[in-house]
TIRO-2110 file (N, C-alpha, C; in Angstrom, 1 decimal):
// TIRO-2110
107.0, 113.7, 84.6, N, 1, A
107.0, 112.4, 85.2, CA, 1, A
107.9, 112.3, 86.4, C, 1, A
107.5, 111.7, 87.4, N, 2, A
108.3, 111.5, 88.6, CA, 2, A
108.4, 110.0, 88.9, C, 2, A
109.4, 109.6, 89.6, N, 3, A
109.6, 108.2, 90.0, CA, 3, A
110.1, 108.2, 91.5, C, 3, A
109.6, 107.3, 92.3, N, 4, A
110.1, 107.1, 93.6, CA, 4, A
111.4, 106.3, 93.6, C, 4, A
112.4, 106.8, 94.3, N, 5, A
113.7, 106.2, 94.5, CA, 5, A
113.6, 105.5, 95.8, C, 5, A
113.6, 104.1, 95.8, N, 6, A
113.3, 103.4, 97.0, CA, 6, A
114.5, 102.7, 97.6, C, 6, A
114.4, 102.4, 98.9, N, 7, A
115.5, 101.7, 99.6, CA, 7, A
115.6, 100.2, 99.2, C, 7, A
114.6, 99.6, 98.8, N, 8, A
114.5, 98.2, 98.5, CA, 8, A
113.6, 98.0, 97.3, C, 8, A
113.7, 96.9, 96.6, N, 9, A
112.8, 96.6, 95.5, CA, 9, A
111.4, 96.2, 95.9, C, 9, A
110.6, 97.1, 96.4, N, 10, A
109.2, 96.8, 96.8, CA, 10, A
108.4, 98.1, 96.9, C, 10, A
107.2, 98.1, 96.6, N, 11, A
106.3, 99.2, 96.7, CA, 11, A
106.1, 99.7, 98.1, C, 11, A
106.4, 98.8, 99.1, N, 12, A
106.2, 99.1, 100.5, CA, 12, A
107.5, 99.6, 101.1, C, 12, A
108.6, 99.6, 100.3, N, 13, A
109.9, 100.1, 100.8, CA, 13, A
109.9, 101.6, 101.0, C, 13, A
110.6, 102.1, 101.9, N, 14, A
110.7, 103.6, 102.1, CA, 14, A
111.2, 104.3, 100.9, C, 14, A
110.6, 105.5, 100.6, N, 15, A
111.0, 106.3, 99.5, CA, 15, A
112.2, 107.2, 100.0, C, 15, A
113.4, 107.1, 99.3, N, 16, A
114.6, 107.8, 99.6, CA, 16, A
114.6, 109.2, 99.0, C, 16, A
113.9, 109.3, 97.9, N, 17, A
113.8, 110.5, 97.1, CA, 17, A
112.9, 110.4, 95.9, C, 17, A
112.6, 111.5, 95.3, N, 18, A
111.7, 111.5, 94.1, CA, 18, A
112.5, 112.1, 92.9, C, 18, A
112.6, 111.3, 91.9, N, 19, A
113.4, 111.7, 90.7, CA, 19, A
112.4, 112.3, 89.7, C, 19, A
112.9, 113.3, 89.0, N, 20, A
112.2, 114.0, 88.0, CA, 20, A
112.6, 113.6, 86.6, C, 20, A
111.8, 113.8, 85.6, N, 21, A
112.1, 113.5, 84.3, CA, 21, A
113.4, 114.2, 83.9, C, 21, A
114.4, 113.5, 83.4, N, 22, A
115.6, 114.0, 83.0, CA, 22, A
116.7, 113.8, 84.0, C, 22, A
116.4, 113.4, 85.2, N, 23, A
117.5, 113.1, 86.2, CA, 23, A
118.3, 112.0, 85.7, C, 23, A
119.6, 112.1, 86.0, N, 24, A
120.6, 111.1, 85.6, CA, 24, A
120.9, 110.1, 86.7, C, 24, A
120.9, 108.8, 86.5, N, 25, A
121.2, 107.8, 87.4, CA, 25, A
122.2, 106.8, 86.8, C, 25, A
123.0, 106.2, 87.7, N, 26, A
123.8, 105.1, 87.3, CA, 26, A
123.1, 103.8, 87.5, C, 26, A
123.1, 102.8, 86.6, N, 27, A
122.3, 101.6, 86.8, CA, 27, A
123.1, 100.4, 86.5, C, 27, A
122.6, 99.3, 87.1, N, 28, A
123.2, 97.9, 86.9, CA, 28, A
122.1, 97.0, 86.4, C, 28, A
122.1, 96.8, 85.1, N, 29, A
121.0, 96.0, 84.4, CA, 29, A
121.1, 94.5, 84.7, C, 29, A
122.2, 94.1, 85.2, N, 30, A
122.4, 92.6, 85.4, CA, 30, A
121.8, 92.1, 86.7, C, 30, A
121.1, 92.9, 87.5, N, 31, A
120.6, 92.5, 88.8, CA, 31, A
119.2, 93.0, 88.9, C, 31, A
118.3, 92.6, 88.1, N, 32, A
116.9, 93.0, 88.2, CA, 32, A
116.1, 92.1, 89.2, C, 32, A
115.1, 92.6, 89.8, N, 33, A
114.3, 91.9, 90.8, CA, 33, A
112.8, 92.1, 90.4, C, 33, A
112.0, 91.1, 90.4, N, 34, A
110.6, 91.3, 90.2, CA, 34, A
109.9, 91.1, 91.5, C, 34, A
109.1, 92.1, 91.9, N, 35, A
108.4, 92.2, 93.2, CA, 35, A
107.2, 93.1, 93.1, C, 35, A
106.1, 92.7, 93.6, N, 36, A
104.9, 93.5, 93.6, CA, 36, A
104.4, 93.8, 92.2, C, 36, A
104.7, 92.9, 91.2, N, 37, A
104.3, 93.1, 89.9, CA, 37, A
105.1, 94.1, 89.1, C, 37, A
106.2, 94.4, 89.7, N, 38, A
107.1, 95.5, 89.1, CA, 38, A
108.5, 94.8, 88.9, C, 38, A
109.2, 95.2, 87.8, N, 39, A
110.6, 94.8, 87.7, CA, 39, A
111.4, 96.0, 88.2, C, 39, A
112.3, 95.7, 89.2, N, 40, A
113.1, 96.8, 89.8, CA, 40, A
114.5, 96.7, 89.4, C, 40, A
115.2, 97.8, 89.2, N, 41, A
116.6, 97.9, 88.8, CA, 41, A
117.3, 98.7, 89.8, C, 41, A
118.5, 98.1, 90.3, N, 42, A
119.3, 98.9, 91.3, CA, 42, A
120.0, 100.0, 90.6, C, 42, A
120.0, 101.2, 91.2, N, 43, A
120.6, 102.4, 90.7, CA, 43, A
121.3, 103.2, 91.8, C, 43, A
122.2, 104.1, 91.3, N, 44, A
122.8, 105.1, 92.2, CA, 44, A
122.4, 106.4, 91.8, C, 44, A
121.9, 107.2, 92.7, N, 45, A
121.5, 108.6, 92.4, CA, 45, A
122.0, 109.5, 93.5, C, 45, A
122.7, 110.5, 93.1, N, 46, A
123.4, 111.5, 94.0, CA, 46, A
124.2, 110.7, 95.1, C, 46, A
124.9, 109.7, 94.6, N, 47, A
125.8, 108.9, 95.5, CA, 47, A
125.2, 107.9, 96.4, C, 47, A
123.9, 107.8, 96.3, N, 48, A
123.1, 106.8, 97.1, CA, 48, A
122.6, 105.7, 96.3, C, 48, A
122.7, 104.4, 96.9, N, 49, A
122.2, 103.3, 96.2, CA, 49, A
120.7, 103.1, 96.5, C, 49, A
119.9, 102.7, 95.6, N, 50, A
118.5, 102.4, 95.8, CA, 50, A
117.9, 101.7, 94.6, C, 50, A
116.6, 101.7, 94.4, N, 51, A
115.9, 101.0, 93.4, CA, 51, A
114.9, 101.8, 92.7, C, 51, A
114.7, 101.6, 91.4, N, 52, A
113.7, 102.2, 90.5, CA, 52, A
113.0, 101.2, 89.8, C, 52, A
111.7, 101.4, 89.5, N, 53, A
110.9, 100.6, 88.6, CA, 53, A
111.4, 100.8, 87.2, C, 53, A
111.6, 99.7, 86.5, N, 54, A
112.2, 99.8, 85.1, CA, 54, A
111.3, 100.5, 84.2, C, 54, A
110.0, 100.7, 84.5, N, 55, A
109.2, 101.5, 83.5, CA, 55, A
109.5, 103.0, 83.5, C, 55, A
110.3, 103.4, 84.4, N, 56, A
110.8, 104.8, 84.4, CA, 56, A
112.2, 105.0, 83.8, C, 56, A
112.8, 104.0, 83.4, N, 57, A
114.2, 104.0, 83.0, CA, 57, A
114.3, 104.0, 81.5, C, 57, A
115.1, 104.9, 80.9, N, 58, A
115.4, 105.0, 79.5, CA, 58, A
116.8, 104.4, 79.4, C, 58, A
116.9, 103.2, 78.8, N, 59, A
118.2, 102.5, 78.8, CA, 59, A
119.0, 102.7, 77.5, C, 59, A
118.9, 103.8, 76.9, N, 60, A
119.6, 104.0, 75.7, CA, 60, A
121.1, 104.2, 75.9, C, 60, A
121.5, 104.4, 77.2, N, 61, A
122.9, 104.5, 77.6, CA, 61, A
123.2, 103.3, 78.5, C, 61, A
124.4, 102.7, 78.4, N, 62, A
124.7, 101.6, 79.2, CA, 62, A
125.2, 101.9, 80.6, C, 62, A
125.9, 103.0, 80.8, N, 63, A
126.6, 103.3, 82.1, CA, 63, A
125.7, 104.2, 83.0, C, 63, A
124.9, 105.0, 82.4, N, 64, A
124.0, 105.9, 83.1, CA, 64, A
122.8, 106.1, 82.2, C, 64, A
121.7, 106.5, 82.8, N, 65, A
120.5, 106.7, 82.1, CA, 65, A
119.7, 107.9, 82.7, C, 65, A
118.8, 108.3, 81.9, N, 66, A
117.9, 109.4, 82.3, CA, 66, A
116.5, 108.9, 82.5, C, 66, A
115.7, 109.5, 83.3, N, 67, A
114.3, 109.2, 83.5, CA, 67, A
113.5, 109.8, 82.4, C, 67, A
END
């Protein structure tokens, strides 16, 4: 499974990178945004801030999570 790491919470936003299953990201669950029929979660990946669709996030950990 892969997920697009985007610059903003939108399907039209530029893709900053592609995350693979098992990649670790830091997330903030308190600031979700719904746009384009998707719930977006702000995350940090490899030191860069961006957005992931929540359908790709495994939230069993509170400070960081894996795809």
